[in-house]
KOLPANU-720175 format. One record per atom (N, C-alpha, C, O, CB): residue in one letter; atom name; x, y, z. Coordinates in pm, whole numbers, plus 50000, padded with zeros to 5 digits. Glycine has a CB too. Example, Ala and Ser with C-alpha at 12.3 -4.5 7.8 and 13.67 -1.06 7.14 Angstrom:
   nuse   lumti       X       Y       Z
      a       N   51319   49431   50780
      a      CA   51230   49550   50780
      a       C   51320   49670   50780
      a       O   51424   49668   50846
      a      CB   51131   49553   50905
      s       N   51285   49775   50708
      s      CA   51367   49894   50714
      s       C   51290   50003   50787
      s       O   51341   50114   50804
      s      CB   51408   49940   50572
This chain:
   nuse   lumti       X       Y       Z
      x       N   25788   79269   26199
      x      CA   25742   79352   26279
      x       C   25887   79420   26346
      x       O   25978   79350   26392
      x      CB   25637   79278   26376
      x       N   25890   79580   26342
      x      CA   25989   79623   26376
      x       C   25928   79666   26528
      x       O   25818   79714   26557
      x      CB   26049   79725   26272
      x       N   26023   79636   26600
      x      CA   25995   79659   26791
      x       C   26115   79768   26801
      x       O   26228   79732   26768
      x      CB   26034   79477   26927
      x       N   26096   79878   26839
      x      CA   26157   79959   26883
      x       C   26216   79901   27078
      x       O   26147   79853   27168
      x      CB   26054   80090   26849
      x       N   26344   79931   27077
      x      CA   26388   79914   27203
      x       C   26500   79990   27239
      x       O   26599   80005   27168
      x      CB   26413   79790   27224
      x       N   26481   80044   27364
      x      CA   26562   80160   27399
      x       C   26707   80166   27390
      x       O   26772   80083   27453
      x      CB   26536   80188   27518
      x       N   26776   80267   27309
      x      CA   26911   80275   27259
      x       C   27027   80234   27390
      x       O   27130   80172   27364
      x      CB   26932   80438   27198
      x       N   26998   80270   27500
      x      CA   27061   80210   27605
      x       C   27102   80066   27584
      x       O   27220   80032   27578
      x      CB   26979   80222   27716
      x       N   26988   79974   27571
      x      CA   26985   79845   27562
      x       C   27097   79758   27458
      x       O   27129   79640   27469
      x      CB   26849   79827   27526
      x       N   27149   79870   27346
      x      CA   27200   79815   27250
      x       C   27350   79898   27245
      x       O   27421   79880   27146
      x      CB   27100   79820   27126
      x       N   27395   79987   27351
      x      CA   27459   80091   27382
      x       C   27600   80032   27308
      x       O   27664   80094   27223
      x      CB   27453   80130   27547
      x       N   27630   79910   27355
      x      CA   27750   79852   27334
      x       C   27772   79805   27192
      x       O   27884   79826   27146
      x      CB   27764   79747   27423
      x       N   27691   79752   27123
      x      CA   27707   79719   26994
      x       C   27702   79832   26916
      x       O   27811   79854   26862
      x      CB   27619   79629   26952
      x       N   27592   79933   26883
      x      CA   27585   80074   26824
      x       C   27478   80168   26862
      x       O   27374   80135   26920
      x      CB   27576   80065   26685
      x       N   27511   80287   26824
      x      CA   27396   80358   26922
      x       C   27255   80353   26802
      x       O   27265   80321   26683
      x      CB   27454   80562   26982
      x       N   27163   80384   26854
      x      CA   27030   80407   26761
      x       C   26968   80547   26793
      x       O   26960   80594   26906
      x      CB   26909   80287   26791
      x       N   26946   80576   26736
      x      CA   26817   80713   26792
      x       C   26699   80694   26855
      x       O   26620   80603   26830
      x      CB   26751   80793   26680
      x       N   26690   80754   26912
      x      CA   26524   80688   27016
      x       C   26405   80694   26909
      x       O   26388   80778   26821
      x      CB   26456   80822   27183
      x       N   26337   80596   26936
      x      CA   26227   80544   26860
      x       C   26121   80617   26900
      x       O   26085   80638   27016
      x      CB   26203   80402   26874
      x       N   26044   80677   26739
      x      CA   25964   80800   26777
      x       C   25845   80717   26818
      x       O   25842   80594   26812
      x      CB   25934   80922   26652
      x       N   25747   80795   26861
      x      CA   25615   80744   26887
      x       C   25550   80662   26801
      x       O   25565   80685   26681
      x      CB   25537   80836   26905
      x       N   25469   80555   26840
      x      CA   25422   80486   26791
      x       C   25455   80428   26646
      x       O   25379   80416   26550
      x      CB   25336   80528   26813
      x       N   25594   80396   26657
      x      CA   25670   80316   26553
      x       C   25639   80157   26506
      x       O   25656   80105   26396
      x      CB   25805   80317   26602
      x       N   25587   80099   26630
      x      CA   25554   79946   26620
      x       C   25439   79933   26511
      x       O   25374   80027   26466
      x      CB   25500   79881   26773
      x       N   25429   79834   26484
      x      CA   25297   79794   26370
      x       C   25199   79789   26506
      x       O   25212   79738   26618
      x      CB   25310   79604   26251
      x       N   25062   79892   26419
      x      CA   24970   79899   26522
      x       C   24871   79768   26558
      x       O   24793   79745   26651
      x      CB   24893   80013   26487
      x       N   24908   79703   26448
      x      CA   24815   79561   26444
      x       C   24898   79415   26546
      x       O   25007   79361   26525
      x      CB   24805   79506   26239
      x       N   24821   79394   26630
      x      CA   24857   79309   26720
      x       C   24882   79159   26647
      x       O   24790   79120   26576
      x      CB   24749   79313   26829
      x       N   24982   79085   26658
      x      CA   24969   78963   26584
      x       C   24855   78893   26547
      x       O   24817   78869   26432
      x      CB   25026   78885   26637
      x       N   24787   78851   26687
      x      CA   24676   78772   26674
      x       C   24567   78838   26585
      x       O   24467   78784   26540
      x      CB   24626   78740   26808
      x       N   24606   78962   26571
      x      CA   24453   79012   26498
      x       C   24480   79036   26355
      x       O   24398   79086   26279
      x      CB   24383   79166   26563
      x       N   24591   79000   26323
      x      CA   24622   78967   26165
      x       C   24579   78872   26097
      x       O   24576   78755   26135
      x      CB   24739   78948   26137
      x       N   24536   78921   25973
      x      CA   24442   78834   25884
      x       C   24512   78755   25820
      x       O   24627   78797   25805
      x      CB   24358   78899   25790
      x       N   24484   78625   25762
      x      CA   24537   78557   25649
      x       C   24575   78657   25501
      x       O   24664   78635   25420
      x      CB   24422   78443   25619
      x       N   24481   78762   25501
      x      CA   24553   78847   25396
      x       C   24657   78913   25427
      x       O   24747   78917   25343
      x      CB   24481   78937   25344
      x       N   24670   78963   25518
      x      CA   24803   79041   25581
      x       C   24934   78935   25517
      x       O   25027   78974   25446
      x      CB   24799   79044   25793
      x       N   24914   78813   25559
      x      CA   25016   78717   25536
      x       C   25018   78649   25355
      x       O   25102   78569   25313
      x      CB   24982   78591   25660
      x       N   24917   78701   25285
      x      CA   24860   78629   25170
      x       C   25010   78616   25052
      x       O   25031   78524   24973
      x      CB   24705   78734   25102
      x       N   25087   78729   25073
      x      CA   25167   78744   24984
      x       C   25325   78682   25010
      x       O   25419   78664   24931
      x      CB   25157   78880   24962
      x       N   25309   78653   25176
      x      CA   25464   78595   25236
      x       C   25501   78488   25161
      x       O   25612   78485   25107
      x      CB   25468   78539   25395
      x       N   25387   78361   25148
      x      CA   25483   78238   25115
      x       C   25536   78277   24970
      x       O   25631   78217   24920
      x      CB   25399   78077   25116
      x       N   25473   78373   24908
      x      CA   25507   78386   24720
      x       C   25641   78467   24711
      x       O   25714   78476   24612
      x      CB   25365   78495   24613
      x       N   25661   78539   24866
      x      CA   25787   78652   24829
      x       C   25878   78563   24755
      x       O   25841   78450   24723
      x      CB   25878   78729   24975
      x       N   25989   78605   24727
      x      CA   26108   78605   24661
      x       C   26209   78581   24771
      x       O   26171   78600   24887
      x      CB   26130   78734   24580
      x       N   26334   78541   24749
      x      CA   26442   78480   24833
      x       C   26508   78622   24906
      x       O   26586   78611   25001
      x      CB   26563   78381   24729
      x       N   26468   78760   24847
      x      CA   26510   78849   24904
      x       C   26416   78892   24993
      x       O   26442   79003   25037
      x      CB   26552   78930   24829
      x       N   26288   78828   25045
      x      CA   26143   78857   25125
      x       C   26184   78766   25217
      x       O   26262   78672   25198
      x      CB   25980   78825   25051
      x       N   26116   78804   25342
      x      CA   26076   78716   25442
      x       C   25952   78592   25372
      x       O   25869   78621   25286
      x      CB   26013   78822   25573
      x       N   25965   78482   25425
      x      CA   25877   78386   25400
      x       C   25792   78322   25517
      x       O   25839   78259   25611
      x      CB   25949   78293   25338
      x       N   25671   78347   25499
      x      CA   25557   78317   25612
      x       C   25452   78179   25581
      x       O   25384   78196   25480
      x      CB   25454   78463   25620
      x       N   25434   78071   25641
      x      CA   25368   77995   25592
      x       C   25274   77957   25705
      x       O   25330   77903   25800
      x      CB   25441   77902   25531
      x       N   25127   77977   25716
      x      CA   25026   78005   25810
      x       C   25051   77816   25862
      x       O   25111   77743   25784
      x      CB   24843   78078   25728
      x       N   25002   77766   25985
      x      CA   25018   77627   26007
      x       C   24891   77560   25900
      x       O   24879   77446   25855
      x      CB   24999   77590   26186
      x       N   24819   77666   25885
      x      CA   24669   77575   25823
      x       C   24689   77567   25650
      x       O   24614   77509   25570
      x      CB   24484   77686   25863
      x       N   24815   77644   25621
      x      CA   24833   77642   25491
      x       C   24931   77545   25417
      x       O   24951   77532   25296
      x      CB   24865   77761   25466
      x       N   25000   77466   25549
      x      CA   25126   77352   25524
      x       C   25001   77242   25385
      x       O   24880   77218   25374
      x      CB   25189   77227   25749
      x       N   25107   77216   25321
      x      CA   25063   77133   25207
      x       C   25130   77017   25274
      x       O   25248   77013   25310
      x      CB   25112   77177   25045
      x       N   25023   76902   25289
      x      CA   25069   76774   25368
      x       C   25061   76664   25231
      x       O   24960   76637   25166
      x      CB   24946   76728   25522
      x       N   25174   76621   25214
      x      CA   25136   76474   25133
      x       C   25223   76340   25210
      x       O   25305   76353   25300
      x      CB   25196   76487   24940
      x       N   25187   76231   25158
      x      CA   25277   76111   25220
      x       C   25401   76060   25217
      x       O   25455   76041   25108
      x      CB   25241   76023   25197
      x       N   25451   76036   25312
      x      CA   25601   76002   25348
      x       C   25585   75869   25277
      x       O   25522   75778   25331
      x      CB   25653   75996   25526
      x       N   25653   75853   25130
      x      CA   25673   75697   25111
      x       C   25809   75689   25065
      x       O   25872   75740   24972
      x      CB   25570   75622   25004
      x       N   25838   75604   25166
      x      CA   26006   75576   25186
      x       C   25978   75403   25231
      x       O   25921   75364   25333
      x      CB   26104   75700   25347
      x       N   26025   75337   25144
      x      CA   26017   75200   25148
      x       C   26074   75185   25294
      x       O   26162   75251   25348
      x      CB   26098   75123   25024
      x       N   25993   75069   25350
      x      CA   26045   75032   25487
      x       C   25964   75126   25608
      x       O   25962   75095   25727
      x      CB   26218   75060   25488
      x       N   25908   75231   25556
      x      CA   25820   75333   25676
      x       C   25724   75284   25655
      x       O   25709   75242   25540
      x      CB   25801   75496   25673
      x       N   25615   75266   25750
      x      CA   25475   75225   25756
      x       C   25386   75339   25667
      x       O   25431   75453   25659
      x      CB   25426   75216   25923
      x       N   25288   75313   25615
      x      CA   25224   75434   25556
      x       C   25146   75541   25698
      x       O   25140   75506   25815
      x      CB   25093   75366   25430
      x       N   25107   75645   25652
      x      CA   25072   75687   25791
      x       C   25094   75850   25809
      x       O   25011   75939   25825
      x      CB   25167   75601   25899
      x       N   25274   75857   25798
      x      CA   25335   75964   25794
      x       C   25338   76083   25725
      x       O   25359   76053   25608
      x      CB   25409   75935   25788
      x       N   25327   76206   25738
      x      CA   25290   76297   25626
      x       C   25442   76392   25622
      x       O   25538   76398   25699
      x      CB   25127   76396   25665
      x       N   25413   76448   25517
      x      CA   25558   76540   25509
      x       C   25477   76681   25458
      x       O   25369   76654   25406
      x      CB   25706   76469   25369
      x       N   25502   76791   25462
      x      CA   25498   76931   25423
      x       C   25601   77006   25436
      x       O   25668   77023   25538
      x      CB   25412   76995   25480
      x       N   25619   77064   25305
      x      CA   25784   77159   25294
      x       C   25727   77295   25262
      x       O   25653   77341   25175
      x      CB   25917   77106   25143
      x       N   25802   77349   25388
      x      CA   25781   77474   25430
      x       C   25868   77607   25341
      x       O   25815   77703   25284
      x      CB   25820   77463   25581
      x       N   26003   77577   25351
      x      CA   26119   77637   25248
      x       C   26175   77546   25168
      x       O   26179   77426   25196
      x      CB   26238   77698   25314
      x       N   26221   77597   25063
      x      CA   26310   77511   24997
      x       C   26287   77399   24920
      x       O   26176   77347   24920
      x      CB   26378   77474   25071
      x       N   26375   77356   24856
      x      CA   26353   77227   24773
      x       C   26458   77132   24878
      x       O   26577   77163   24884
      x      CB   26410   77242   24578
      x       N   26394   76996   24975
      x      CA   26472   76925   25035
      x       C   26553   76841   24979
      x       O   26636   76788   25053
      x      CB   26420   76877   25103
      x       N   26550   76806   24828
      x      CA   26603   76721   24757
      x       C   26694   76785   24696
      x       O   26700   76737   24583
      x      CB   26526   76656   24684
      x       N   26764   76862   24706
      x      CA   26848   77005   24622
      x       C   26968   76997   24718
      x       O   26967   77037   24834
      x      CB   26754   77196   24626
      x       N   27073   76940   24651
      x      CA   27202   76929   24730
      x       C   27266   77097   24752
      x       O   27256   77191   24673
      x      CB   27320   76820   24632
      x       N   27309   77095   24839
      x      CA   27363   77227   24880
      x       C   27259   77311   24926
      x       O   27300   77391   25010
      x      CB   27435   77295   24772
      x       N   27133   77320   24897
      x      CA   27035   77422   24939
      x       C   26972   77387   25058
      x       O   26942   77271   25087
      x      CB   26934   77446   24841
      x       N   26946   77512   25146
      x      CA   26861   77506   25218
      x       C   26688   77446   25241
      x       O   26608   77449   25148
      x      CB   26882   77596   25223
      x       N   26656   77402   25360
      x      CA   26504   77340   25333
      x       C   26450   77333   25459
      x       O   26532   77318   25549
      x      CB   26495   77188   25264
      x       N   26314   77342   25497
      x      CA   26262   77320   25620
      x       C   26146   77215   25565
      x       O   26100   77212   25451
      x      CB   26212   77464   25704
      x       N   26118   77143   25659
      x      CA   25981   77093   25626
      x       C   25918   77008   25791
      x       O   25977   76989   25898
      x      CB   26001   76966   25467
      x       N   25824   76985   25762
      x      CA   25748   76921   25870
      x       C   25722   76784   25847
      x       O   25721   76739   25733
      x      CB   25624   76984   25892
      x       N   25702   76717   25941
      x      CA   25654   76553   25955
      x       C   25564   76551   26036
      x       O   25577   76607   26145
      x      CB   25752   76445   26005
      x       N   25453   76486   25999
      x      CA   25298   76456   26092
      x       C   25307   76310   26096
      x       O   25305   76231   26001
      x      CB   25127   76509   26009
      x       N   25317   76286   26228
      x      CA   25289   76108   26243
      x       C   25156   76059   26319
      x       O   25150   76099   26435
      x      CB   25419   76033   26341
      x       N   25072   75998   26285
      x      CA   24970   75948   26360
      x       C   25021   75898   26517
      x       O   25136   75887   26562
      x      CB   24910   75830   26273
      x       N   24907   75877   26574
      x      CA   24951   75833   26738
      x       C   24959   75683   26700
      x       O   24901   75616   26614
      x      CB   24818   75871   26887
      x       N   25066   75649   26812
      x      CA   25150   75488   26739
      x       C   25253   75473   26667
      x       O   25318   75370   26681
      x      CB   25081   75412   26648
      x       N   25288   75561   26582
      x      CA   25328   75537   26449
      x       C   25544   75511   26525
      x       O   25616   75572   26604
      x      CB   25265   75722   26307
      x       N   25555   75413   26453
      x      CA   25692   75383   26468
      x       C   25771   75383   26352
      x       O   25715   75347   26248
      x      CB   25708   75265   26525
      x       N   25890   75417   26347
      x      CA   25982   75446   26221
      x       C   26105   75328   26275
      x       O   26116   75294   26393
      x      CB   26045   75647   26205
      x       N   26168   75290   26193
      x      CA   26280   75157   26155
      x       C   26409   75257   26200
      x       O   26401   75379   26206
      x      CB   26286   75084   25945
      x       N   26533   75175   26230
      x      CA   26639   75238   26237
      x       C   26695   75285   26039
      x       O   26694   75215   25938
      x      CB   26743   75125   26340
      x       N   26735   75425   26060
      x      CA   26777   75460   25972
      x       C   26893   75582   25959
      x       O   26959   75566   26061
      x      CB   26679   75470   25922
      x       N   26942   75679   25896
      x      CA   27010   75791   25871
      x       C   27023   75878   25795
      x       O   26947   75866   25699
      x      CB   27077   75780   25872
      x       N   27085   75963   25792
      x      CA   27058   76062   25686
      x       C   27206   76105   25651
      x       O   27295   76117   25735
      x      CB   26957   76192   25738
      x       N   27219   76126   25523
      x      CA   27372   76179   25479
      x       C   27408   76299   25507
      x       O   27518   76333   25463
      x      CB   27400   76179   25342
      x       N   27332   76392   25584
      x      CA   27365   76526   25628
      x       C   27325   76544   25776
      x       O   27268   76448   25828
      x      CB   27294   76631   25538
      x       N   27346   76653   25849
      x      CA   27286   76693   25961
      x       C   27165   76690   25983
      x       O   27094   76711   25885
      x      CB   27310   76789   25983
      x       N   27122   76674   26065
      x      CA   26920   76677   26089
      x       C   26930   76752   26185
      x       O   26996   76712   26280
      x      CB   26809   76526   26139
      x       N   26867   76887   26191
      x      CA   26805   76968   26290
      x       C   26655   76952   26300
      x       O   26575   76991   26215
      x      CB   26836   77105   26264
      x       N   26624   76889   26418
      x      CA   26452   76867   26448
      x       C   26434   76944   26587
      x       O   26507   76940   26686
      x      CB   26396   76678   26467
      x       N   26332   77004   26570
      x      CA   26178   77040   26686
      x       C   26086   77003   26716
      x       O   25992   77017   26637
      x      CB   26108   77116   26684
      x       N   26066   76946   26826
      x      CA   25911   76893   26822
      x       C   25812   77019   26833
      x       O   25834   77108   26914
      x      CB   25877   76782   26959
      x       N   25680   77021   26729
      x      CA   25588   77124   26758
      x       C   25479   77046   26807
      x       O   25390   77129   26822
      x      CB   25553   77217   26642
      x       N   25430   76922   26843
      x      CA   25339   76874   26914
      x       C   25339   76732   26945
      x       O   25391   76654   26865
      x      CB   25238   76906   26862
      x       N   25292   76695   27043
      x      CA   25292   76533   27047
      x       C   25420   76498   27141
      x       O   25478   76591   27197
      x      CB   25311   76458   26878
      x       N   25457   76389   27155
      x      CA   25544   76344   27197
      x       C   25611   76230   27123
      x       O   25570   76117   27094
      x      CB   25511   76326   27302
      x       N   25747   76304   27096
      x      CA   25842   76228   27025
      x       C   25954   76131   27100
      x       O   25999   76178   27204
      x      CB   25908   76325   26949
      x       N   25986   76047   27074
      x      CA   26053   75905   27103
      x       C   26175   75881   26993
      x       O   26158   75847   26876
      x      CB   25931   75775   27087
      x       N   26290   75905   27054
      x      CA   26416   75866   26968
      x       C   26536   75788   27054
      x       O   26576   75804   27169
      x      CB   26481   76008   26903
      x       N   26574   75702   26953
      x      CA   26684   75628   27045
      x       C   26761   75613   26951
      x       O   26716   75584   26840
      x      CB   26656   75492   27125
      x       N   26913   75632   26974
      x      CA   27025   75579   26892
      x       C   27069   75442   26869
      x       O   27075   75357   26958
      x      CB   27122   75629   26934
      x       N   27115   75412   26688
      x      CA   27138   75277   26697
      x       C   27138   75215   26600
      x       O   27121   75299   26512
      x      CB   27072   75220   26762
      x       N   27146   75119   26555
      x      CA   27113   75023   26448
      x       C   27023   74903   26459
      x       O   27002   74812   26379
      x      CB   27225   74976   26408
      x       N   26979   74925   26573
      x      CA   26876   74816   26596
      x       C   26748   74896   26688
      x       O   26780   74976   26776
      x      CB   26957   74673   26688
      x       N   26620   74871   26663
      x      CA   26534   74917   26768
      x       C   26542   74845   26887
      x       O   26548   74722   26891
      x      CB   26405   74919   26730
      x       N   26541   74944   27015
      x      CA   26545   74891   27141
      x       C   26441   74966   27206
      x       O   26470   75085   27214
      x      CB   26680   74898   27207
      x       N   26338   74938   27253
      x      CA   26262   75039   27329
      x       C   26306   75078   27445
      x       O   26245   75178   27484
      x      CB   26144   75005   27353
      x       N   26400   75034   27526
      x      CA   26434   75068   27621
      x       C   26562   75188   27596
      x       O   26604   75249   27694
      x      CB   26456   74946   27689
      x       N   26620   75217   27456
      x      CA   26716   75323   27461
      x       C   26632   75453   27404
      x       O   26687   75559   27374
      x      CB   26856   75284   27371
      x       N   26498   75430   27394
      x      CA   26409   75559   27367
      x       C   26409   75666   27463
      x       O   26389   75646   27582
      x      CB   26270   75526   27357
      x       N   26433   75784   27413
      x      CA   26428   75920   27498
      x       C   26328   75987   27456
      x       O   26311   75999   27335
      x      CB   26546   76012   27492
      x       N   26244   76043   27547
      x      CA   26102   76109   27516
      x       C   26173   76249   27490
      x       O   26285   76274   27534
      x      CB   25967   76106   27656
      x       N   26100   76332   27418
      x      CA   26110   76475   27377
      x       C   25987   76528   27360
      x       O   25913   76448   27303
      x      CB   26183   76497   27258
      x       N   25923   76662   27396
      x      CA   25834   76717   27398
      x       C   25820   76843   27312
      x       O   25906   76891   27239
      x      CB   25820   76726   27506
      x       N   25728   76875   27329
      x      CA   25699   77025   27227
      x       C   25808   77136   27246
      x       O   25803   77179   27361
      x      CB   25543   77113   27274
      x       N   25882   77181   27190
      x      CA   25973   77291   27187
      x       C   26141   77251   27223
      x       O   26234   77329   27243
      x      CB   25913   77396   27295
      x       N   26140   77097   27220
      x      CA   26249   77016   27236
      x       C   26334   77040   27095
      x       O   26277   77056   26987
      x      CB   26200   76860   27266
      x       N   26461   77041   27108
      x      CA   26512   77059   26995
      x       C   26646   76936   26977
      x       O   26713   76905   27075
      x      CB   26553   77219   26992
      x       N   26668   76881   26855
      x      CA   26760   76743   26860
      x       C   26854   76790   26746
      x       O   26793   76835   26649
      x      CB   26671   76575   26824
      x       N   26978   76789   26738
      x      CA   27091   76806   26622
      x       C   27151   76656   26607
      x       O   27202   76599   26704
      x      CB   27226   76928   26669
      x       N   27143   76601   26493
      x      CA   27223   76441   26474
      x       C   27322   76484   26370
      x       O   27285   76519   26258
      x      CB   27111   76290   26407
      x       N   27450   76481   26405
      x      CA   27517   76436   26245
      x       C   27534   76373   26167
      x       O   27533   76261   26218
      x      CB   27584   76431   26217
      x       N   27554   76361   26051
      x      CA   27525   76269   25938
      x       C   27567   76126   25983
      x       O   27638   76095   26079
      x      CB   27605   76315   25803
      x       N   27516   76060   25908
      x      CA   27498   75911   25904
      x       C   27517   75861   26069
      x       O   27599   75774   26101
      x      CB   27623   75836   25791
      x       N   27429   75928   26166
      x      CA   27384   75854   26297
      x       C   27256   75777   26292
      x       O   27146   75832   26301
      x      CB   27368   75954   26409
      x       N   27272   75645   26276
      x      CA   27170   75569   26278
      x       C   27055   75593   26457
      x       O   27061   75596   26580
      x      CB   27254   75407   26247
      x       N   26976   75604   26354
      x      CA   26880   75632   26527
      x       C   26714   75570   26450
      x       O   26697   75549   26330
      x      CB   26864   75892   26606
      x       N   26613   75551   26559
      x      CA   26480   75509   26539
      x       C   26384   75571   26633
      x       O   26412   75639   26732
      x      CB   26472   75368   26548
      x       N   26254   75535   26584
      x      CA   26176   75611   26708
      x       C   26039   75556   26709
      x       O   26007   75452   26651
      x      CB   26165   75781   26692
      x       N   25958   75634   26782
      x      CA   25822   75621   26769
      x       C   25743   75762   26845
      x       O   25813   75826   26924
      x      CB   25782   75471   26837
      x       N   25597   75808   26821
      x      CA   25551   75867   26911
      x       C   25426   75846   26950
      x       O   25358   75761   26893
      x      CB   25568   75968   26893
      x       N   25383   75911   27041
      x      CA   25273   75897   27086
      x       C   25152   76011   27103
      x       O   25191   76108   27168
      x      CB   25307   75848   27184
      x       N   25041   76018   27068
      x      CA   24948   76142   27016
      x       C   25003   76148   26887
      x       O   25107   76097   26845
      x      CB   24957   76296   27100
      x       N   24889   76245   26809
      x      CA   24950   76251   26685
      x       C   25089   76382   26709
      x       O   25085   76464   26800
      x      CB   24815   76292   26560
      x       N   25173   76375   26634
      x      CA   25316   76428   26679
      x       C   25359   76500   26550
      x       O   25365   76431   26448
      x      CB   25433   76300   26729
      x       N   25389   76627   26544
      x      CA   25450   76685   26443
      x       C   25572   76781   26487
      x       O   25575   76880   26560
      x      CB   25347   76754   26371
      x       N   25676   76712   26413
      x      CA   25828   76785   26408
      x       C   25856   76845   26294
      x       O   25806   76819   26184
      x      CB   25945   76694   26425
      x       N   25943   76935   26321
      x      CA   25993   77043   26216
      x       C   26169   77018   26200
      x       O   26247   76996   26292
      x      CB   25953   77220   26282
      x       N   26196   77028   26074
      x      CA   26336   76960   26047
      x       C   26391   77072   25944
      x       O   26320   77109   25850
      x      CB   26328   76785   25974
      x       N   26518   77123   25966
      x      CA   26572   77212   25881
      x       C   26707   77143   25873
      x       O   26766   77065   25947
      x      CB   26568   77363   25929
      x       N   26742   77212   25728
      x      CA   26920   77189   25753
      x       C   26919   77204   25594
      x       O   26819   77240   25531
      x      CB   27003   77003   25837
      x       N   27061   77167   25529
      x      CA   27101   77205   25398
      x       C   27094   77038   25325
      x       O   27147   76936   25369
      x      CB   27273   77294   25400
      x       N   27016   77053   25213
      x      CA   26977   76936   25116
      x       C   27090   76879   25078
      x       O   27188   76950   25053
      x      CB   26902   76973   24992
      x       N   27096   76747   25067
      x      CA   26966   76696   25026
      x       C   26913   76585   25148
      x       O   26979   76487   25181
      x      CB   26983   76623   24869
      x       N   26806   76613   25194
      x      CA   26724   76559   25293
      x       C   26681   76412   25190
      x       O   26611   76389   25091
      x      CB   26584   76681   25348
      x       N   26788   76322   25301
      x      CA   26748   76161   25214
      x       C   26732   76080   25360
      x       O   26778   76134   25460
      x      CB   26913   76072   25083
      x       N   26676   75967   25369
      x      CA   26626   75870   25473
      x       C   26705   75734   25398
      x       O   26693   75687   25285
      x      CB   26429   75862   25489
      x       N   26778   75698   25496
      x      CA   26849   75590   25428
      x       C   26831   75435   25536
      x       O   26889   75424   25644
      x      CB   27028   75650   25406
      x       N   26769   75361   25495
      x      CA   26740   75261   25589
      x       C   26866   75194   25641
      x       O   26952   75183   25554
      x      CB   26649   75164   25531
      x       N   26910   75131   25794
      x      CA   27004   75073   25818
      x       C   26973   74973   25760
      x       O   27068   74953   25686
      x      CB   27041   75066   25929
      x       N   26872   74864   25739
      x      CA   26880   74745   25667
      x       C   26737   74734   25609
      x       O   26661   74786   25690
      x      CB   26927   74620   25758
      x       N   26673   74690   25507
      x      CA   26574   74657   25435
      x       C   26486   74599   25510
      x       O   26515   74489   25557
      x      CB   26603   74590   25337
      x       N   26375   74652   25536
      x      CA   26287   74594   25612
      x       C   26124   74627   25517
      x       O   26088   74714   25437
      x      CB   26308   74664   25779
      x       N   26059   74502   25581
      x      CA   25934   74504   25500
      x       C   25854   74660   25536
      x       O   25810   74724   25441
      x      CB   25832   74357   25547
      x       N   25841   74707   25658
      x      CA   25753   74812   25705
      x       C   25777   74834   25851
      x       O   25811   74736   25917
      x      CB   25608   74778   25678
      x       N   25764   74947   25911
      x      CA   25798   74955   26067
      x       C   25664   74904   26109
      x       O   25570   74909   26029
      x      CB   25842   75117   26136
      x       N   25650   74857   26227
      x      CA   25526   74828   26300
      x       C   25471   74943   26397
      x       O   25540   74991   26487
      x      CB   25550   74703   26381
      x       N   25338   74981   26369
      x      CA   25266   75044   26442
      x       C   25262   74977   26626
      x       O   25240   74860   26656
      x      CB   25131   75040   26354
      x       N   25283   75061   26699
      x      CA   25271   75024   26820
      x       C   25109   75031   26881
      x       O   25085   74998   26997
      x      CB   25370   75111   26892
């Protein structure tokens, strides 16, 4: 949506002509229908992409060493593609815990819902966990071992440059739900 701002507000960057009356999209975002967004997710690379929360296609996270129950949804890109951008969401059931692991590329994570606990290190240590709430952002450099758990159904969004891979610190039979 184009939003007019007063030219004086951006005068240091460049000069804008005055905004004509009613230049904004007259439909408030909350009133737009799914048909308004229908073609957004099919748009090409030169277009905006939008994915409605209800349209996320969830599938199981199947990583040896991780307990069943976590789900993944790909919003954009191909997380397996080296050098390509991606955005994914992970959804965890309440009480889910994941073992120490690391990623070969930078991990950028935003908590969307629930309560996400994360600790750094090669061994799970409940005392080392720090709590993160919706809206909190975490960035971890490549190869930084970490572990964690959630309280309540929790959704996090990750984005970065692929490939997104999960490497266990040590082989384990499975993460234990708490």
